[in-house]
KEFITI-88625 format. One line per field, with one value per residue (C-alpha): x, z, y; residue number from 1. Coordinates in nm, 3 decimals. Layout:
c1: [X ...];
c3: [Z ...];
c2: [Y ...];
resi: [NUM ...];
***
This chain:
c1: [14.238 14.233 14.055 14.198 13.871 13.740 13.417 13.180 13.064 12.709 12.482 12.355 11.994 11.907 11.763 11.463 11.174 10.853 10.645 10.314 10.011 9.872 10.181 10.583 10.700 11.050 11.227 11.496 11.472 11.655 11.945 11.701 11.498 11.728 11.683 11.449 11.546 11.876 11.889 11.891 11.556 11.658 11.832 11.513 11.269 11.485 11.411 11.039 10.954 11.140 11.009 10.645 10.521 10.503 10.613 10.717 11.057 10.928 10.592 10.587 10.907 10.894 11.006 11.136 11.243 11.021 10.744 10.390 10.338 10.015 10.158 9.842 9.534 9.442 9.358 9.536 9.856 10.199 10.268 10.592 10.594 10.870 10.743 10.530 10.477 10.440 10.146 10.087 10.138 9.986 10.028 10.393 10.517 10.907 11.170 11.396 11.725 11.817 12.150 12.511 12.460 12.102 12.206 12.506 12.316 12.027 12.257 12.431 12.109 12.024 12.406 12.271 12.100 12.387 12.223 12.112 11.790 11.672 11.263 10.978 10.703 10.406 10.352 10.024 9.930 10.334 10.534 10.922 11.209 11.522 11.736 11.639 11.872 11.777 11.957 11.944 12.013 11.648 11.478 11.144 11.193 11.243 10.984 11.059 10.991 10.623 10.577 10.955 11.121 11.362 11.642 11.602 11.907 11.873 11.548 11.247 10.910 10.631 10.254 10.013 9.668 9.521 9.658 9.957 10.166 10.441 10.618 11.007 11.122 11.468 11.628 11.975 11.849 11.524 11.344 11.043 10.764 10.705 10.372 10.226 10.367 10.069 10.326 10.675 10.827 11.183 11.430];
c3: [13.911 13.764 13.420 13.165 12.986 13.032 13.211 12.974 13.150 13.211 12.982 13.119 13.063 12.783 12.816 12.570 12.515 12.354 12.210 12.085 12.014 12.380 12.606 12.611 12.810 12.929 13.112 13.062 12.837 13.015 12.861 12.804 12.619 12.409 12.092 11.867 11.686 11.754 11.624 11.874 11.851 11.612 11.375 11.403 11.376 11.066 10.911 11.003 10.897 10.557 10.497 10.652 10.720 11.108 11.466 11.557 11.691 11.944 12.058 12.349 12.540 12.837 13.028 13.384 13.651 13.450 13.405 13.193 13.117 12.887 12.618 12.528 12.717 12.869 13.234 13.388 13.591 13.507 13.711 13.767 13.736 13.812 13.508 13.201 12.882 12.520 12.362 11.951 11.954 11.632 11.747 11.777 11.649 11.745 11.952 12.121 12.225 12.563 12.654 12.455 12.444 12.300 12.093 11.944 11.863 11.674 11.478 11.378 11.279 11.054 10.925 10.604 10.652 10.570 10.415 10.609 10.523 10.734 10.798 10.977 11.022 11.132 11.270 11.506 11.669 11.684 11.510 11.487 11.389 11.301 11.070 10.893 10.803 10.458 10.280 9.982 9.817 9.640 9.880 9.739 9.891 10.232 10.309 10.031 10.229 10.291 10.660 10.775 11.027 10.935 11.149 11.311 11.495 11.695 11.708 11.877 11.943 12.012 12.084 11.897 12.087 12.338 12.663 12.563 12.858 12.616 12.444 12.379 12.425 12.238 12.145 11.995 11.816 11.712 11.475 11.363 11.256 10.867 10.889 11.139 10.907 10.770 10.597 10.576 10.449 10.359 10.463];
c2: [7.135 7.499 7.529 7.727 7.787 8.141 8.140 8.343 8.680 8.722 8.876 9.214 9.308 9.545 9.858 9.895 10.159 10.082 10.338 10.224 10.447 10.506 10.412 10.399 10.124 10.195 9.830 9.575 9.300 9.020 8.805 8.482 8.716 8.841 8.575 8.449 8.115 8.187 8.545 8.844 9.017 9.301 9.051 8.834 9.174 9.299 8.995 8.971 9.295 9.237 8.919 8.934 9.308 9.172 9.188 8.858 8.934 9.180 9.072 8.862 8.982 9.030 9.376 9.385 9.657 9.905 10.158 10.215 10.539 10.682 10.922 11.070 11.216 10.864 10.904 10.625 10.693 10.585 10.233 10.077 9.713 9.419 9.196 9.289 9.125 9.274 9.149 9.134 9.500 9.604 9.947 9.925 10.283 10.271 10.046 10.250 10.072 10.251 10.147 10.144 9.735 9.728 9.986 9.832 9.531 9.707 9.935 9.596 9.418 9.722 9.809 9.801 10.132 10.422 10.686 10.972 11.180 11.461 11.367 11.457 11.166 11.149 10.810 10.708 11.025 11.142 11.325 11.219 11.436 11.332 11.202 10.813 10.589 10.437 10.171 10.332 10.689 10.692 10.923 10.813 10.461 10.593 10.349 10.088 9.781 9.857 9.892 9.767 9.900 10.205 10.334 10.701 10.912 11.205 11.192 11.385 11.261 11.433 11.338 11.532 11.461 11.760 11.740 11.473 11.352 11.261 11.622 11.628 11.261 11.230 10.911 10.890 10.615 10.396 10.171 10.340 10.099 10.217 10.057 10.332 10.627 10.826 11.069 11.198 11.511 11.500 11.832];
resi: [1 2 3 4 5 6 7 8 9 10 11 12 13 14 15 16 17 18 19 20 21 22 23 24 25 26 27 28 29 30 31 32 33 34 35 36 37 38 39 40 41 42 43 44 45 46 47 48 49 50 51 52 53 54 55 56 57 58 59 60 61 62 63 64 65 66 67 68 69 70 71 72 73 74 75 76 77 78 79 80 81 82 83 84 85 86 87 88 89 90 91 92 93 94 95 96 97 98 99 100 101 102 103 104 105 106 107 108 109 110 111 112 113 114 115 116 117 118 119 120 121 122 123 124 125 126 127 128 129 130 131 132 133 134 135 136 137 138 139 140 141 142 143 144 145 146 147 148 149 150 151 152 153 154 155 156 157 158 159 160 161 162 163 164 165 166 167 168 169 170 171 172 173 174 175 176 177 178 179 180 181 182 183 184 185 186 187];
***
């Protein structure tokens, strides 16, 4: 009559922001969207970027209950949505896990990146200042896996376009798309 088996805890949505060259998408990824091929989206994205330099693990994800806002000088207003599906997203600049659960999953996927390097990075229209977490102590290889995702902590993001709407966005942790980097300065 009474089962001694514990029922699994229901998974809560992850709060994740996606920064593209033109937009900041802020919303929730539902539990059914967490995994790709049996791995969570961060593990899959890490493998995908290292193996192929692509965004297979992130694209075509559905965000719910969120906000879409232009970051530069586009005239479109901030829009709220109940459901939004990210496309192929070739202009992906950064993925920002925006709650403890998603941040821990992302950190676990990139746990080999343990070497902090102060850096200012110019990626797309943005200047990103913070601490890059590299997988090697060789700072010259900061973007050593040819356009892969690079973890950053304590980052501040600023759009450099005239009249830009996004200035001073702070992220305690993010994954930067190395393929969007124009250049970087190490401190």
